[in-house]
C-alpha positions as CSV (number, residue, x, y, z in Angstrom):
1,M,43.8,-40.4,127.8
2,L,45.9,-37.1,127.9
3,V,42.9,-34.6,126.8
4,P,40.2,-34.4,128.6
5,S,37.0,-35.7,126.9
6,I,34.7,-32.9,125.6
7,F,31.9,-32.9,123.1
8,E,31.2,-36.8,123.8
9,K,34.3,-37.9,122.5
10,N,38.1,-37.0,122.6
11,F,38.2,-33.4,121.2
12,F,41.3,-33.9,119.1
13,E,40.1,-37.1,117.5
14,D,37.0,-35.6,116.6
15,F,38.8,-32.5,115.2
16,F,40.6,-34.3,113.0
17,N,38.5,-37.5,112.3
18,D,35.1,-35.7,111.6
19,T,35.4,-34.7,107.9
20,F,36.8,-38.3,106.9
21,T,34.7,-40.6,109.3
22,T,31.4,-39.1,109.6
23,P,30.9,-37.1,106.5
24,F,27.0,-37.0,106.8
25,K,26.9,-36.9,110.3
26,F,24.0,-34.3,110.6
27,M,21.9,-35.8,107.7
28,N,20.7,-38.2,110.1
29,N,20.7,-36.2,113.6
30,N,18.8,-38.7,115.8
31,R,19.2,-36.1,118.6
32,I,16.5,-33.7,117.0
33,M,13.0,-33.9,118.3
34,N,13.2,-36.9,120.6
35,T,9.8,-38.0,121.3
36,D,8.1,-40.0,124.1
37,V,4.6,-41.2,123.3
38,Q,2.6,-42.4,126.4
39,E,-0.9,-43.9,126.6
40,L,-3.3,-42.0,129.0
41,G,-6.7,-43.6,129.1
42,D,-8.6,-42.5,126.3
43,K,-5.8,-40.6,125.0
44,Y,-2.0,-40.3,123.8
45,Q,0.2,-37.7,125.0
46,L,3.5,-37.1,122.9
47,E,6.3,-34.9,124.6
48,I,8.8,-33.6,121.9
49,E,11.9,-32.2,123.0
50,L,12.8,-28.9,121.3
51,P,15.5,-26.9,123.2
52,G,16.4,-23.7,122.0
53,Y,13.2,-23.1,120.1
54,A,10.6,-20.6,120.9
55,K,6.7,-21.1,120.6
56,E,6.6,-18.9,117.6
57,D,9.1,-21.3,115.9
58,I,6.9,-24.2,116.1
59,K,4.0,-25.2,113.6
60,A,1.7,-28.2,114.1
61,E,-0.4,-29.0,111.0
62,L,-3.0,-32.0,110.8
63,K,-3.5,-33.1,107.3
64,D,-4.9,-36.4,105.7
65,G,-4.4,-38.1,109.3
66,Y,-0.8,-37.1,109.9
67,L,-0.2,-34.6,112.4
68,T,3.3,-32.8,111.3
69,I,5.5,-30.9,113.6
70,E,8.0,-28.3,112.1
71,A,10.4,-26.2,114.0
72,S,12.3,-23.6,112.4
73,H,15.3,-22.0,114.2
74,N,17.6,-19.9,112.1
75,E,20.6,-18.3,114.3
76,E,23.1,-16.3,112.7
77,K,26.4,-18.4,112.1
78,E,29.0,-15.9,113.3
79,E,32.3,-17.8,113.8
80,N,33.4,-15.0,116.4
81,D,31.9,-12.9,118.7
82,K,33.2,-10.5,121.5
83,N,34.8,-13.4,123.5
84,G,36.8,-15.2,120.7
85,N,36.3,-17.5,117.8
86,Y,34.5,-20.7,117.7
87,I,36.3,-23.8,117.8
88,R,33.0,-25.9,117.1
89,R,29.5,-25.4,116.9
90,E,27.0,-28.3,117.7
91,R,24.0,-26.8,118.5
92,Y,21.5,-27.4,115.6
93,S,20.2,-24.2,113.6
94,G,17.6,-24.8,111.0
95,T,14.4,-26.7,110.4
96,C,13.4,-30.0,111.6
97,R,10.1,-31.9,110.7
98,R,8.4,-35.0,112.0
99,S,5.1,-36.6,111.3
100,F,2.8,-39.0,113.2
101,Y,-0.3,-40.8,111.9
102,V,-3.1,-39.9,114.3
103,G,-6.0,-41.2,111.9
104,D,-8.2,-39.3,109.6
105,K,-11.1,-38.9,111.9
106,I,-9.3,-36.6,114.3
107,T,-9.7,-32.7,113.8
108,E,-7.5,-30.0,115.1
109,E,-9.8,-28.9,117.8
110,E,-9.4,-32.1,119.4
111,I,-5.8,-31.7,119.7
112,K,-4.3,-30.0,122.7
113,A,-0.7,-28.4,122.6
114,N,1.4,-26.8,125.3
115,F,5.0,-25.9,124.7
116,S,7.0,-24.9,128.2
117,N,11.0,-25.4,129.0
118,G,11.8,-26.6,125.6
119,V,9.2,-29.4,125.4
120,L,6.0,-29.6,123.2
121,K,3.3,-31.6,124.9
122,L,0.5,-32.5,122.5
123,E,-2.6,-34.5,123.8
124,I,-4.3,-36.4,121.1
125,P,-7.8,-38.4,121.8
126,K,-7.9,-42.3,120.5
127,M,-9.5,-43.1,117.7
128,T,-12.9,-44.3,118.2
129,N,-14.6,-46.7,115.5
130,I,-11.1,-48.6,114.7
131,P,-11.9,-50.8,112.1
132,E,-11.3,-54.6,113.4
133,I,-8.8,-56.5,111.6
134,E,-10.5,-59.6,110.0
135,D,-9.0,-63.2,111.0
136,K,-7.0,-64.7,108.5
137,K,-8.6,-67.1,106.6
138,Y,-6.5,-69.7,104.9
139,I,-7.0,-71.9,102.0
140,T,-6.5,-75.7,102.3
141,I,-3.9,-76.7,99.9
142,E,-4.2,-80.5,98.6
């Protein structure tokens, strides 16, 4: 390879092929809001990556058993600055949202949230009195 690989792939390949090979690349950007879910005894811990967002940019809402995290970050899209013109801008600027079903018995007061170093940590208690799933009952076919 003659040109050093930057931006995950060869820069010139990206520059010339992006429009034609991946026109909807950012419609399903799987690098936004990466989440780890961990079971810790009587609770679950979610760690959601939100780099570049401030605490004020993030909203957490609990409605109908769904915990929805929304982060909104709107940065001016200047194509140049005092140091020169941008050739490519890949850092996401906009709104992203993700929902998790936590159960309709959980209340806002039971969920603890902390945002530090670009990571939102949520502690959610496990649901109690989970209805047991009945064993399947089969009908004999003659």
